[in-house]
C-alpha positions in Angstrom: 0.0 0.0 0.0 1.3 3.4 -0.9 1.5 5.8 2.0 1.2 9.6 1.8 4.4 10.1 3.8 6.3 8.0 1.3 5.0 10.1 -1.6 6.1 13.3 0.2 9.6 11.9 0.5 9.7 10.8 -3.1 8.6 14.2 -4.3 11.2 15.9 -2.2 13.9 13.6 -3.5 12.8 14.2 -7.1 12.8 18.0 -6.4 16.1 18.3 -4.6 18.1 15.6 -6.3 19.5 13.8 -3.2 18.5 12.1 0.0 20.4 14.6 2.1 18.8 17.6 0.5 15.4 16.0 0.7 16.0 15.3 4.4 16.9 19.0 5.0 13.7 20.0 3.3 11.5 17.6 5.2 13.3 18.1 8.6 14.6 14.5 8.9 17.9 12.7 8.5 19.3 11.2 5.3 19.1 7.6 6.6 15.4 8.2 7.4 14.8 9.4 3.8 16.7 6.3 2.5 14.6 4.0 4.7 11.3 5.4 3.5 12.3 5.2 -0.1 13.2 1.5 0.3 9.8 1.0 2.0 8.1 2.7 -1.0 10.0 0.6 -3.6 9.1 -2.5 -1.7 5.4 -1.4 -1.6 5.2 -0.8 -5.4 7.4 -3.8 -6.2 9.8 -1.9 -8.6 12.8 0.5 -8.4 11.9 4.1 -8.4 15.4 5.6 -8.3 18.6 4.8 -10.1 21.7 5.8 -8.0 25.1 6.3 -9.8 27.6 7.6 -7.3 26.2 10.9 -6.1 23.8 11.2 -9.0 20.3 10.1 -8.7 17.5 9.9 -11.3 14.0 8.6 -11.4 13.1 5.4 -13.2 10.1 5.4 -15.5 8.0 4.1 -12.6 9.4 6.8 -10.4 8.5 9.5 -12.9 4.9 8.2 -13.1 4.5 8.1 -9.4 5.9 11.6 -8.9 3.5 12.8 -11.6 0.6 11.5 -9.6 1.9 12.4 -6.2 1.2 16.1 -6.5 -2.5 15.5 -7.2 -2.8 12.8 -4.5 -1.1 15.0 -1.9 -3.1 18.0 -2.8 -6.3 16.0 -2.5 -5.3 14.8 0.9 -4.5 18.3 2.1 -7.9 19.5 0.9 -9.5 16.5 2.7 -7.6 17.2 5.9 -8.7 20.9 5.8 -12.4 20.0 5.2 -12.4 17.4 8.0 -10.8 20.0 10.3 -13.5 22.5 9.4 -16.2 19.9 10.1 -14.6 19.0 13.4 -14.3 22.6 14.4 -18.0 23.3 13.4 -16.9 25.8 10.7 -18.7 23.4 8.3 -20.8 20.3 8.5 -24.2 18.9 7.7 -26.9 17.3 9.9 -30.0 15.5 8.4 -32.8 15.9 11.0 -36.1 14.1 11.0 -38.9 15.3 13.3 -42.6 14.6 14.0 -44.9 17.5 13.1 -45.6 19.0 16.5 -41.8 18.9 17.3 -41.1 20.6 14.0 -43.3 23.5 14.9 -42.3 24.0 18.5 -38.8 22.6 19.4 -37.0 22.6 16.0 -37.3 26.3 15.1 -35.7 27.6 18.3 -33.0 24.9 18.2 -32.0 25.5 14.6 -32.0 29.3 15.0 -29.6 29.0 18.0 -27.4 26.5 16.1 -27.1 28.8 13.1 -26.2 31.7 15.4 -23.5 29.7 17.2 -22.2 27.7 14.2 -23.2 29.5 10.9 -21.2 27.0 8.8 -23.3 24.0 10.0 -26.2 23.2 7.6 -29.3 21.3 8.7 -31.8 19.6 6.4 -35.3 18.7 7.8 -37.8 16.1 6.9 -40.9 14.9 8.8 -41.8 11.4 9.9 -43.5 9.8 12.9 -42.0 7.1 15.0 -41.3 4.2 14.5 -40.6 5.2 10.9 -38.2 8.0 12.0 -36.1 5.5 14.0 -36.0 3.2 10.9 -34.7 6.1 8.8 -32.0 6.6 11.3 -30.9 3.0 11.3 -31.0 2.9 7.5 -28.6 5.9 7.2 -31.3 8.3 5.8 -30.8 10.8 8.6 -28.3 11.6 11.4 -30.7 12.7 14.2 -34.4 12.3 14.8 -37.0 13.6 17.2 -39.3 10.9 18.4 -41.8 10.1 21.2 -43.0 7.2 23.3 -46.1 6.9 25.5 -45.8 6.0 29.1 -47.2 2.5 29.8 -47.8 1.8 26.1 -48.6 -1.9 25.4 -45.8 -2.0 22.8 -42.5 -0.6 24.0 -40.1 1.1 21.6 -37.0 -0.9 20.7 -34.3 1.8 21.0 -31.6 -0.3 22.7 -29.2 0.2 19.8 -29.6 4.0 19.7 -28.4 6.9 21.8 -31.6 8.3 23.5 -31.5 11.9 24.7 -34.6 12.7 26.8 -35.9 16.2 26.1 -39.2 16.7 27.8 -42.4 15.0 29.1 -45.4 16.1 27.1 -48.8 15.7 28.8 -51.9 14.9 26.9 -55.0 17.2 27.2 -58.6 16.8 26.3 -60.0 19.2 23.7 -63.7 20.0 23.8 -65.9 22.6 22.1 -66.0 25.9 24.1 -69.7 25.4 24.8 -69.3 21.7 25.8 -70.7 20.7 29.2 -67.2 20.0 30.5 -65.5 23.1 29.0 -65.2 24.8 32.4 -63.9 21.8 34.2 -60.4 22.0 35.7 -59.8 18.3 34.9 -61.7 15.3 33.8 -61.3 11.5 33.5 -61.3 10.2 30.0 -64.2 8.0 30.8 -66.4 11.1 31.1 -66.1 11.5 27.3 -67.1 7.9 26.6 -70.4 8.8 24.8 -68.9 11.6 22.7 -67.9 11.4 19.1 -64.1 11.5 18.7 -61.7 13.2 16.3 -58.5 11.1 16.3 -55.0 12.2 15.3 -52.1 10.4 13.7 -52.1 6.6 13.5 -49.7 6.4 16.4 -51.8 8.8 18.5 -55.0 7.1 17.4 -53.7 3.7 18.7 -52.8 5.3 22.0 -56.2 6.9 22.3 -58.0 3.6 21.8 -55.7 1.9 24.3 -56.3 4.6 27.0 -60.1 4.5 26.4 -60.2 0.7 26.5 -58.3 1.0 29.8 -61.1 3.3 31.0 -63.8 0.7 30.0 -65.0 2.0 26.7 -64.3 2.0 22.9 -64.2 5.5 21.4 -66.5 6.2 18.5 -64.1 7.8 16.0 -66.1 9.9 13.5 -63.0 11.7 12.0 -59.3 10.9 11.8 -56.6 13.2 10.5 -52.9 13.6 11.3 -53.3 17.4 10.7 -53.4 18.9 14.2 -55.0 22.2 13.1 -57.7 20.1 11.4 -58.3 18.2 14.7 -58.6 21.5 16.5 -60.9 22.9 13.8 -63.2 19.9 13.9 -63.5 20.1 17.7 -64.1 23.9 17.5 -66.9 23.3 15.1 -68.6 21.1 17.7 -68.1 17.9 15.7 -66.5 15.9 18.5 -63.9 15.8 21.2 -60.2 14.9 21.0 -57.1 14.1 23.1 -53.9 15.6 21.9 -50.4 16.1 23.3 -50.0 19.6 24.8 -47.0 20.2 22.5 -49.3 19.6 19.5 -51.9 22.1 20.8 -49.2 24.7 21.3 -48.3 24.4 17.7 -51.7 25.7 16.5 -54.1 28.5 17.5 -56.9 26.7 19.3 -59.9 28.7 18.4 -63.4 27.6 19.6 -62.0 24.9 21.9 -61.1 24.4 25.5 -58.2 22.4 26.9 -59.0 20.4 30.0 -56.4 18.4 32.0 -56.8 14.7 32.0 -56.7 12.8 35.3 -55.1 10.4 35.7 -52.4 11.9 33.6 -51.5 10.5 30.2 -48.0 11.4 29.1 -45.5 10.9 26.3 -41.8 11.4 26.5 -40.1 13.4 23.8 -36.6 12.3 22.9 -33.8 12.8 20.4 -32.3 9.7 18.8 -29.0 9.1 17.0 -26.5 6.3 16.5 -23.6 5.9 18.9 -21.0 6.8 16.3 -23.0 9.8 15.0 -23.3 11.1 18.6 -19.5 11.8 18.4 -19.8 14.0 15.3 -19.5 17.6 16.4 -22.3 19.0 14.3 -24.7 16.3 15.5 -23.7 16.8 19.1 -24.2 20.6 18.8 -27.7 20.1 17.3 -28.5 17.7 20.2 -27.5 20.3 22.7 -29.6 23.0 21.0 -32.7 20.7 21.0 -32.2 20.1 24.7 -31.9 23.8 25.3 -35.1 24.5 23.3 -36.9 21.9 25.4 -35.7 23.5 28.6 -33.3 20.6 29.5 -30.0 22.2 28.2 
């Protein structure tokens, strides 16, 4: 295998015309130059220099290798400089995946702070709900993802192979029309809404809703289902039913015509950031994680 340090020595010998002069240019001894040239010739399997007394000239193979050496070494220098820039957060890229209510609440503040602190770091953003977002991370389609898991869910998330950074606990709240009989209540049990028509959210949230309602002894009558949170709020505001949404989701829209009522006993979901162990060591990913934690109030 040809090593960059051997190419540097060969180029110096070709430029200066001798081992001793090449050693002075490179800051090493003449024997060290000779040793590295022997190692390079052994690596390529052919002589690169012809020595005749004090004179030294390149063989045809040596000339070919010197011709390529400049481009190879220039490319390595450029690569070293680019990696140094990424490591120093003067450059870098992070591919972020988030679920919608995280995108509209946590992500903007985090990315604004990241840009202010590290303007050379670029972040791309796509949306996906868990478990799809975790799959994208494992498949190499993103570097970092925001996800959530419900406390006490029947099916636990399998994140053992990932780095899990807790961000915040998001409490679910009931949404009822502002003229609903329970609109002025400070809190309610989900069973008090058993006879109401329901507007359900995303498939993951819909499954959690059914699970919680069944735990309270009833099956919700779902009249409408949409993963658009403003649409859920609009349907409740129009008096077409009730809903249960994460508080973070409600904060991401302007809830007109509805009342939020605290659920007792509490139903919560944990908001986390996920990445792979190796990616967690990448400076740009680590910096983005820190800003997401700060935006969530956990920095």
